[in-house]
C-alpha positions, 0 to 999 in steps of 0.5 A, a space after each residue: 267493882 271496877 266500873 270503867 277503863 280508867 279504873 281497870 288501868 289504874 288498878 292494873 298498873 298499881 298491881 304491876 308496881 306493887 309486884 315489880 316496882 315502878 321501873 320494871 312495871 314500865 318496862 313490862 308495859 313497854 314490852 307488851 306494847 312492842 311485842 305482837 302479843 295476842 292474849 287469846 293465842 297465848 292462853 290457848 297455847 299455855 292451857 292447851 288441852 288442860 281440864 278445867 279441874 287442872 286449871 282450877 287446881 293451879 289457880 288455887 295453889 297459886 293463890 295459896 302461895 301468893 296471897 293478895 296483900 294489896 289495897 281492898 277495893 272500896 
């Protein structure tokens, strides 16, 4: 379980590095910081009027196609 902000940041950055590599992870962070990005607005626009079943179905499908291969939390 993630206990504090530093743990969340460390694990989040580790995920980015695992998927994007160090350079692109840094670029991603820079883009997010530079843009006027509001996750709540993005989420509402992306999911719109999707039913919970549909969102769940997409999440399950994604998880099956992209199994987690990172380190197990200790």
